[in-house]
N, C-alpha and C positions, 0 to 999 in steps of 0.2 A: 270160598278163596277168592273167586272172581268178583264178587260182592264187594270184598275188601278193596280189591285193586282199582276198582274203577274210579274213584275219586282222585287217585295218583294220577291215573291215566289223563283225566280230565284236566288238572291241573299242570301236568307237564305240557299238555298239547297247548293250552293258553299261554304258558310262558314261552314256549319255543315260537309259536306265531308272532307274539309280541316282539320277540327278538328281531325276527326277520323283518317286522314293520319297521322297526327302528333303525335299521340298517341305513336306509335311505336318509336319515337324519344323522348319520354319525355314530349311531350307537353300535359299534363294533365289539365292544367288550361282552356284551350279552350274548351275543351269537357264539362268540368262541367259547364261553363259559358253558352254554348249552351243549354244544359240540363235544366238549370234552366229559361233562358229567351226566347230561341227560337227567338231571335230578332238581331242576328248577322248581320252585312253587310260586303261585301268584293269587292274588284274589281274584274273585269272580269278575268276569268281564264287564267293561263299563260300555255302555252304548251311548253314540251321540246322533241324534235324528233318527234312531232305529238302526244303526250300523255301528257294529263292534269297533273298538278302538284298535283290536289287533287285526282288522281286515287287510287282507293281500289280496290286490287286484287278480282276478282270474282264479282264485281259490275259495272254496267255501270256508266259512267261519269255522266248521268243524272237521275241515279235513285234518286226518291225522298226521300231525307233523312228524312223527316217527318215519314216515316213508322216506323224508328227505335225508335222514341219517342214516339209512341203510346203504352199506357198501355192497358190490357184487360179490357174490359168494357167502354173504352173511345172511342169518335169518333174523326175522323181525324179533325184537325183544318184547314187543306187547301186541296185544290183540289188536287188529285193525277195524275200524269201523267203517261202515259203509258211507261213501260220498253222498253228499246231498243234504238238505235241510230236512228230509222226512225220514232219514235213516234213523233206525233204532237199536239200541244194543240190548241183547238178549244175555242175562246173566247166566253162566255155565257153558256158553257155546264159544268154542274158539273158532277161530278161522278155519282151521282143517274140518272140524266136526260140521260146521255149516256148509262147506263146500261139499262134503260126503251126503248130507242130507239133502241137498240139491241135485246131487248125482242120482242119489238112490230113488227119490219121489218125484223126479221129472216126468211130465207127460210126453216129453220129446226126447226120451232116452233113446239112443243111437250109438252105432259104433263110432261116431264124431264127438261123442261127448268128451273124451279124453283131449282131443285136439282143440274143442273149443276152451276147456280148462287151461290149456297150454296156452292158448293165444290171449287169453284175458290177462294172464299172469305176464305174458311177454310185453303185452301193451301198456300195464300198469307200471312194469319195471321201466319201460321207455319213457313214461310219463314223469315218473319219479327222478330219473336222471335229468331230464329237461329242467324241471323245477330246481333241482340242486344246482344246476349251472346257472340258472337265473339268479338262484341267492347268492351264490358266489361273485357273480358279476356285479352285484349290489355293493360288494366290499370294496372300499378303495385299495388301490395298489400299495400304498404307504403303508397299510396294516401288515402286508407280508414283506414288503422291501423295508429292511431294518437298516440301509444305509443312509447316512445323512443328505441333504441337499447339496447339489454342486452348483456353483455360478457359472453360467454360460457366458453372460455379457453384462455390463456395467454401462451406464450411460449418466453422465453428470450435468447434461444441458447446459454446457459453458456459458453460450450466448444467452440463452434464455435467463439463467440466474444472473449473468453480469449486468444485464439492464436494470436488474433490480437494485443490484449492488454497487451500481455507478461505475463499473468495472469495463464496460463494453468497448472502451477505447484503447485496451491492452492488446497489443499485437499477438501474444501468446493465447489470448481468447479467441482471436479470429484465425488461428492457424488452420489452414484448409485439411492438413494431413492429420493432425494430432492437437487439437485445441485443449488448453488446460483451463481447469475451473480456477478462477482468481475471486474470491469471496471477501467479504467485508465482516468482521467480527460485531455482533449485537443484532444479527438478522438472520432468516432462515433461508435455506436452500433445499431444493429438490434434487434428488437422483434416483435411478432406477436400476433395479437388479432382475434378470433373467435368470430363473433356476431351470433344472434339468426336468422338472417336474412340478405339479401343484403342491403347494406346501400343505401339511397337514397341521392345523392349528394346535392339535392335542399332543402331537409326539415331535414335531420340528421345533428345534431351538436355534434361533438366529441372534448373532451378536454382530454389531457394526462396532469396529474398533478404529479409532483416529491416533496417529502416533506423529512426535515430532521429536527430531533428533537421533543421533546414534544410540542413546540409552533411554528410551521413553519410560516413564515411571507414572504410575497412577497417582500417588500422594503430591508429586511435584506438578501435576496439571498437564504432563506433556504425553500422557497416554490415557485415553478415555474409551470406557468400554459401555456401549449403549446396548442394552438388552432390547429386543424387539417385543414389544407387548403387543398380542393380538387383538385384545379389547380396546386398545387406545385409538382414539379418532382425533384428528386436527379439529380446528374451529371450523364453523360452517363456511365462513368466508372471512379472510384476514387480508384486506385491501392493503397492498397489491400483491404480499407475498402468496397467499394461498392459491391465487389464479395462474401463477406462473406455472407454465409446464402442464396445466390441467388438461388432461387429455392427450398428452404428447405421447406418442410411442405406444399408448394402450388404451386408445379411445375409440376404437372401432365399435360402434354400436352405441356410442354417446349420444342421447337425443338432442337434437338441435332445438334451441328455443327461439321461435318464430317472432313471438311479439315480445316486448318489454314488459317486465314484470318488477314488482317490488317486493323486497324481503325485509322482513322485521326481525332483529336478533333479539337475544335475551337481555341486551343493556338498552332496548327499547330504541335502537336507532334504526331509521328506515333508509335503505339505499335502494338505488335504481339499477335493474339489471338489463343489459341489452346485449344482442348476439354480436359477436366480432368473429372474423376468421383467425386462426392460428398465424402468429408471426414467424413461427420457426421456419428456417429454410433448411430443408432436409437434404440438400445435394451436397452440403458440405459437412456431413457428419461420416465419420469413418467407423467401422466395427472395431470394437475393442478386442483384442487378442487374449484368449483365454489363458490363465495362468498354469493350465494342465498340459499345454502342448507348446510347440515351438514354431508352428506355423505362422507365416507373416499375415498381416492384417489385410483382408481383402479391401479392394477398392469399391465397394458398393455402399449403397446407404444403410445407415443402421438397421436392423429389425426392429429396434424400438421407436423408430421414426413413424410419424403418421402417415397413412397410405393414401390420404386424399386431403382436400380441404375441409376441415372440421371447423364447425362454430361451436364457440364455448361462450359462456356467460362472464362478464367482467362486472365491477361495480364501477358506476359513473362518479367519479369523485365531483364532479361540478354540477351534478343534478340538483335541481331546487327543490330540497326536501326540507322538513322540520321534524326535530331539531338537526342541527348540523351535525355531521358524523365527527365522534370523536378523534383527536390527533393521537397518531400512534407513537408510544412512547410510554415510559413509566410514569411520567410527571402526571399524565392523566390518570393513571390507575388501572388501564386496561388498554388491550389491543383494539384497533378500529375492527368492528364487526366481529369481535371474538365473543364466543358463546360460553368461555369457561369463566369461573369465578374471577373477578378481578384480584381479589387478595392473592389468590394463588399465583395468579399471572406475574406479580411482582417478584415474587420469590423465584418462580421457574424460569425468568428470563435471563437470570444471571448463572443459569446452569445449562450444561450441555443437555439436549432432548432430542428424541428420535420418536417418530409417530408415522403410522401407515397413511398416507396420502392416497393411495389409490391401489387396487388390486385387480388384475386382469389375467385369470389363468396363471401361469407360472411366472408372470411378471408382476413385481410388486415397485411401487414408487414411494419412496420414503421421504418425509419432511423433517430436516434436521435444523436444530437451534444451535447458533454459535453464540457462545456467552460473551459478554462486552469486554470481559477480562481474559480473553484466551490469548495464549503467548502468539504473536504473529511470526510468520515465517513460511517454511516449507512443510507440509503435511501429507502423510500417506494413510491410505483408507484400507482397511481389511474387512472382509466379510467372513465371519466363522460361523459354521453351521454344525449341528450335531443332534443326536437323538435324545428324546428326553431320557434321564438317567445313564447316559452313555457319553461322559464327556472325554473319554479316552479316545473315542472313535469319531474324529473331528476333522472337517474339511476346512482348510485355512486358504482363501483367495485374497490375493493382493491385488488392488486396482492398480491398473497401469498408469493412470493419471497422477501428476504431482499437483497437489492443490495448495494454492497461496492462499494464506489467510492474512488480510491487511488490517490496519486500524481503521476506524469507521467515523469520519467527521460527521455523517449524516446521523449519527445514533446518540441520543441524549445521555445514554449511560455510559458511554465510552469517554475517557478522560480527554480525547482530543477533540470533542464536540465542537463545532463552530456554528453558531445559530444562522448567521447571514448567508443567505444562498449566494449573493453576487461574491462575498468573499470566498467562500468554497471555489466557485468557478476560477479565480483568480490564484489562489494558493495552493489549491489541490490539482485542478483539471487543466490548467494552462499549460502549454508546452513550451511557450516561449516567455522572454522576459528581458530585463535589461540589468547589466553589472555596470556600476559607476565608477568611473575612474577619475583622472585629472586633479585638479585642487579645487580647495573650497569656493574660490572665486571663478573658477573655469570647470565646472564639473562636466565630464564627458561619458556620455551613455554607449555602452558597447552591448549590442544585441547578442543574445545568447539563446541557443536551442537547449532547452533542459532535455525534451525526449523522453520524458519518464514512462511512457507506454511502448517504447521500442522494446523488441523480445529480447535484447541482451541486457536491459537494465534490471529487471527483477532476479534473474539468476546471478548477476554480479552482486545485488543487495545481499542476497542470501550467503555467497561466499564471504563477503566482507565482514558479515556478521559472526560466520563461523570462525574466521581468523581472528576476531577481536577477541575471543575467548569468553563473550558473555553467556552464561548459562541459558539454555532454551527455557528452564523455568521462569527466568526474569524477563522475558522479551515481550511480555504482556505489558510491560510498564514504560511508558514512553520516555520517561526521565532516564532510565538506563539505557535505552535503545539510542538516544541523541547522545548521551555521553560517550557511548562506544562508537557512535558515528564521527564525533570530534576527534577521537584519537586514531581511528583507521583513515583518514582520508590523506594526511600529510605523512610520508615515509621519513623515518629519521632513524637513528642508530640504536633506539630501543625497540622498535617494532616495525614490521612489514606493512606499510600502509598502501594507499592506492597510487600514490603519485609522489614523485621526488620533487621538492621545491628548490628551487634554485634563483638566485637573485644577483648573479654577478654578470650577466650577459652572455656567458659561455655555454652555448646550447647546440655545438656541432655534432655531439654524440646522441642528440635526442630531438624533440620538436621544441621549438620556442614557445613558451606561454602564449604570446599574441597570434600564434598561428592556429590555434584551436578555435572553433566556431560554435561549438557544443559539448555536451557531456557524454554523448552516445559514441563518439570515436574513442574516446578516453576509456570507458568501461569495456568496449569491444576489444580493444588492445590488450587491455588488462586480463579478459578472459583468455583470448587466443594466445597470449604469452604464458599462461600457466600460472597466474596470479604474480606476475613480477612487476614491481612498481613501474608505472611509466613515466617517462623523462619528457618534458619538465613542466612544472606549474607554479603558479604564486597564489597569492591569497584570494583573489577575485576569482581565479579558476576554481580553486578549492570550494569557495561559496556557491559557485554554479552546480558543482557536483553535489554539494549538501542538498541544494534544492532539489535537485534530480532525485536523488535517494531518498529524502524525507517524502515528497510527494508520490512517488513510486510506493512507498510502504504505507501511505494514507495520513501521513503527518503535515498539516498545512504549515508551508515554509515560505519564507520571503529572505531577499538579499538586502543587506543593510551596509551601506558606506559610512564610514567614520572619517571625516577629513581633519587633518590633524590630530593623528592618532598616537597616544604616548604608550611608550613601553619601558615601565619602571621596574628595574631590576633589583632595588636595594629596599623596596617597600616604604619610600619615604613621601610618596606621591608628589614628587617633582621630577622633572626630566633635567638634569644638570649636564650643561656644556661648558668646558673650561676653554679660555684662550690666553696666550700668552701676553707680553707687553705690546707686540706689533701686531696683535689681532690674529694671529693664526691659531687654529684649533688644536688644541691638546689632546691627541686621542687615548680615550680611555681615562681620562682625569690624571691628576698629577701622581696617584699611587697606582695607575692602571689598573684599577679594579672597578671602574664606571662604565657600564656598558648601556645606560640609558640611551634611548633613541627616539625620534619623534618622527612618524611615517606621515608622508603627503597625505595619504589615505589608506585606510586599512578596511577589508571587507570582511564580514562575519554573516550570521544569520539569525533570525528569529524564528523559532518554532511555537506553535500555538497548543497549548495543553494546559490542563489544570494541575495545581501543584497541592495534593493532600497533605504533604509533608510540611508544609508550610501554614502559617496563619491565614484565614479567609482574607480574600482581596488580592493575593499575589499571584494569581492565576493569568491566564492569558499568553501575552508574548513572553517567550523565554530566550535568552541569549545563549547561542552556543558559538564557539569559534574553532574551525577546523585548523587554523593555522596558530596553535598556542605556542607562545615564546618561552613560557616557563613550565615545568614540570608539576603536575598533581598526582599525587599519590604514586609517585615513582613513574608515572606515565603521561606523556604530553597530550593533555585533552583539557578542555575549558568549558565550563557550563554543563547543564543549563542553569543560568542565574535569572531570576524573576525581573523582568524589565521595570517592574512597578518597585521593587526592592532597590534597584540601582537608582532609580528617579529619587526615591526616598532617601538614599544614603544608608539603607539597612545592610551594612556591608558584612553583617554576621551570618546572614542566611546562606544556606547552599544554593547553588555550587559555585566557587570562585567569583563571588559578587565583588569581593575587594579589589580584584584584579582588574576586572571589567569596568567599575568605578573609577579606578585610576586611569584607564585609557581614555575617558571622556573629561576627567575633572582634575588632572594632575596640573602642577603649575611648572610653567616653562621658567627655568632659572640659568642665567648666564653668569659666570665667574670669571674674573680676569685676574692675571697675576699681579699681586701687591706685594711690595717690599715690606710695608708697615703692617701688615695683617700677620696675626700669630701663627696662621697655618699656611700662610703664603697666597691666599686668594681671597678676593673681595667680590661680594654679589654687586654686579653692576646693573643686572636688569632683572625684571620679573613680570611676567604675564599670566594672570589668573583665567584669562578668557580664549587664549590662543587653542589650548587643546580641546578637542571635541568642539572645532568651530562650527561644524555643520554636519547633522547626519541625515541621509536622504535614502530613499528606495523608490522602486518603481510605483507611480499613481496606478491603482487598480481600476480606476474609472478612465483611463486615458491609454493610447497606445500610438506612439510616433515613430514610426519605423525609420523616417529619414531625418528627423530633429531629436531634440531634448525636451520638448514641452511637457512630456509625461514623468518629469522628475516630481517627487512629492518629498517635501522636507519634514522630517519628524523628530527635530532637535527637541522640541517641548516634551514629546514623550519620554525622552530620554533625562533630559535635564531641566529641573524645576525653574520654573520663572522666577523673576525677582520678589523675593519676600516670601514665596509660597514653599519653598523647600527648606529642608534643614541647614544649619549654619555650616558652611562647607569646612571651614577651619576645625569645628568640633569634629566632624568625622574624622577628618584627617588625624587630629590630636590623638582620637580614641585608638587609631590603627597604628601610629607611628610608636606611641609609648616610650619615646626617647627624648627627655627633657633636654639631653646635651645637644640635639640637633637645632634647636630654636636659635640659639646664638649663631650659627652659621648661616640660616635662611633669613636673619632679619635683615631688612634693607637699612642704608645709612640713612641718617636725617636728609629729606629731600626738600627742606624748607628754603633752602639757597639756591634751588635749581630754578634759573632764571632764562635758560635757553631750550628752545623746543625742538625736537627733531622729528621728521615725518619720511619714512620709506615710502614712495609713492608706488600704488599698484601700477602693474603693467598691462596695457590692453592686449587683445588676441594678436598674436604674433604668428603669421604664417610661416610654415617650414621653408627655409632657404630665404629668409629675408633677415635683415639687421633689425636690432632693437636696442633702446637706451635705458639705461637703469639711473633713476633720479632720486635725491635725497634732498629735502627741504630743510633748511635751518633758519631759524628766526631768533634774534637776540632781544629779548623783552628788557633787559635791564638798561641803566642808564650809563652803563660803562662799557668800554670797548672789552671783548672776549676773546682770548686766543684758544682756537678749536684745533685738536687733531682729529681728522677723519681718515677711516679706511672703508672702501666700498670693494666689494668682491662680487664676480659673477663665475658661477662653476655649474658644470653638469653634475647632475646628482641622480642616484637611483629613487625609485618612488619610496624605500624605506628611510629616507633622509640620509643616506651615507653618500659622501663627495665622491664622484668618480674622477674628473679632472677640473683643474682651475683654468677658466677660459680668459679672464683678465681681471687685473687687481689695480686700483688707484688709491694713493695714500698721500696726504699732505696736511700741513699745518697752515693755518691762515687766521688773520683777524678779521672779526665781524663788528662793524660798528654798531655803536647803540642804536636800538629800535630798528636795524637793518633785517632784511631777509635775502638769504643766499641758496642758490641751487646748485648742487654738485650732481653732474652726469658722467655716467661711463657707457662708452658707445661700443657695442659687440657686432663685428661683421659675421655674415656667414662661413667665411673661411676660418674663422677663430674658434667656431663651434661644430662646424660639419661633421667632422672625422672624430670628435670627442664625445658625441651624445651616447647615451644608453637607452635602456626600456623607458617609454612613454614620453622621451625627449623633454625631460624636465631640466628647468634652470633653476639654481637657488641663487637669490642674490643676499648677501650679509653686509650690513652696515654697522660701524661701530664708531663712536666719538667720545672725546674726552676734553673737559673745559679745565684749563690749567688752573685759572684764577680761583674757581669754587670745587675744584675736583669732582664736579658733575661728570658721571658716566652714563652713557646709553648705549643700547644694542638693540638690534631688531633683524629680521630675516623674512623673507618671503619667497615662494616657489610658484612657478607658472609653466605650462606646457606650450609647445610649439605645435601649432595645428598643421596636420597634414591632409592632403586632398581626400575627400571621400569618394568611395568605389560605388560606382552606378550599377544597377542590376535591372535588366528589361527583359521581357519576354518577346518572342518572335511570334507575334499572332496572338490568338485566343488558344489557350491550353485546354485539353479535354481529357478525360480519363481514359487511359489506355491508349492513346494517340502520341506517337513519338514527337516532341517538340524541341525548342531549342531555347537557352538563356544566354543573354550577352552580358559580360562582364566587362566594364571599361573605367579608366581613370587616366590622368594626364601626369606625366613625369614632371615633378617640380625641381628637379635637379638638372645640373648643366654636365652632367656626366652619365655614362652608360649604367644600366642596372644589369647585373649579371646573377646567376642562379635563381631565376626569377619562377615563381610558382604560385597558383591559386588554389585556395581550400574553400569549399562552400557545401551547403547543405540546405535542406528543406524537407521536414517530415511530410510524407505524402507524395513527394516530386523526386527528391534525391538523397540517398543515405550520404553521409560524410565521405567526400572525395577530394583527392588533392591532384591538381594537374599542372605539370610543368610546361612553360613556354619558352620561347626564343629571348634573347637578350632585348633590354628596351633601349632605343636611343634616346639621347638627352632632348627633354621637352616632348617627347612623343605622346600622342594620344594613343594609349594602350586599349585594345578590343580584343576581347577573347570570347568564343562562342562554344557552348558544349550542348549535346543532346541529352534530354531528360524524357522519362516516360512516368508521367503523373498517374497514382494509383488512387488518390484520393481527390473529392471535389470540395469546393469551398475555397475561402481565402488562405493561402498557405505562405508561411512565412520563410523567406529564404535569406539565409546570413553568408557572407563571403569576406575573405581576407586575401591580401596580397602581401608577399614577401620576397626580398632580395636580399642580396649582400649589402648593399648600399643603403637601402631604405625599407622598412617593414612597418606593420602596424596600420597599413592602409585597409580599412574595412568599411563594409556597408551593408545595407539590408533593404528588403523591399518586400511588399505584399502581392503575391500573383495569384488572381483568381483563376481557378480550375473548374470548369464546367463537367458535369456529369454525364 
């Protein structure tokens, strides 16, 4: 019987020893099975270099493993062999019989024999307990602990990721208490999670979930579940994304590289590696509060922060190597320095992806890829943990950080990609610019602080998108985003927008449009008032807000001014004005249903994006108008319309292309009451070149804080040059579709016109000075001509509407054959001072009628009165953190006292938007006001200020103030 059981004992011993050996390598299941069944079988032991593979340090290879399995009070289930390599087993002799044999035949038999026997048994049992304890300690705690991992801490490395995502200028990223991660889609970012214990790769399951909106949905792309694959590894080095945060928070023990070395990737690219010190400032990182408790966040550095200066390798982009490193982007087919298959990378770059970047103990650093099509906006991150096969027993941890995901003009796969770096600096990163007002002959640039990096801007943008009703699943499409923005800026009766538009000059219950200096104050008031529309704004203010919002979201944007901008309300591509026989305007036309108008200037925006919904070649700048005068889809919104489609006259392309085309290509028509006309009016004047006279924007390569030399005319981008574009009349005819209209818009036969008329342009007129309106008349015929002339000067709003008549001259006189006459109208300051409205615009209108030939003529012109500039100076050299002073000054151009006076000024990094009231100003006085500032940022800071009073307003100025660090 003993001979039969011996092989079984040997097999069991080898199996159990092998199980213990495997524990150090994670083989826990084998030991558990052996402990429960004690019936494992294995092949003959295999030796390597003469040592058994089941060798356990401190134990003989033939040590009976059954002694490990004995519990106190239990007997051994198998006979025990002697310890040692020379021990031999004798069949038929059990442990008891062998012991009795030794006791009976020992030459040293004495009364102490029983004591010795008991002693050896006791020592053997103690040794067994120690070996059993050693074996149990080799089993990881996770084998017994069936609870899933718990998250103790998260760190999103907001500042480090921001440097690579071009978001380091956002105030939310640089918040000293609670920085928010602001990321751009189409790139990778790193974040770390510290768990309550070391993870078990075989039993622990981790999912990282990103959610957007109140009802995130997987199929709509607003809920993303990323399972952590323990066998996934990121690329060896992906410059510069993979080295961001390398070693941050979990880099203790990271070897320092003393000498530069080279590394060759699988794509054959050689790059140089050199040691640098980590750039992370750990003093400003706060500890994240656990979601399992309500205790406040302590004010010490994050435990995930490095404990000292750590050197880590980076790839030197400018090293002289051959061949040059490939450019990051899908157009090349692979990532720079990436070791994965290029064909796989193309498909993987458009998907959410997560990989383990680094693991140190219970802290894991993840690398997440955001696809270039992800919805932009506010995202939340959840970390879900459970044990394998135990989905019901799950821990959910919501990260405290609000994650902002933006468009990415630096990513080729993003539809807002802009190739030129200088253009990205101007249209995405620049915090200041100019909005152009005035008239086409005298443009006036107003400095504006966009302030897209201020801490109130992104939250306000997110709130506006929520109020717009745009689905979260559609917020990855810049076309839909821009269309929503155009509808949410101007508040009207149909929706609650950001700002109330007003054009009648009555601003007592709000802030006058000309008193704003930038977008930040408007957005901040909007948030603090609970989303109530701010009062008041006009088209140029709306345009400045659109620039701020678009640039904050990552969409390249610029402000564009169209001088002499048409508002065609009946789709005729004409701006119709009606006059009676005396030359007086007939409001709203003879049937009181014509609301056409022609604005002195109108400001909208161009946004940069591709248009996959249009044929190739219509991408690039797209026009959106946040001051739409006509409703589209039952909502007041306009655009985006392809600028190229407008230039080509492709008015059938989306969105609102025909309306925008009419704003710059409509015909200006004047009708005068005529008794002989079938419908009571006859067309007396027509001008096809007046509308869209000039389109301008700020020059990206120039910056003039005191003058207007940085104006850039872009009329040729909007309107085709002579002979290169489509026939304008064909485009208009295709849109009109009404043959009956042609008879009304046909001009009478002009072959008998032998008298020329010319309304002279007026030069710059300072505010408070008189001016003359002049009209030249030349009789080119050989006969005398009797001419009826009417010349009128009026104050007007910039929308073209008449505010007050200043002076009017009318008369009939005879001009001899071949002679020239000049008709003048003189206007004094006393006649216009109390009748001016916004922008101090003067409209001059002239009409003439030749009795002999029935020739009729009409023309008009607008010009602004120029006010004094506001001067801004610094008291001495400004330095960061040191209190300094700014001085604002101008001279009162009026001979009256100025009352209810106040300054409004701001400068990013020097002073947030502020309003300061001052005393009354005497007539002709040189006003000087000084205010204290505390600079927070070094470099050249642009400061903008305005002065307003009851008697005069719109006195503004700007300056560049240098601040030393």
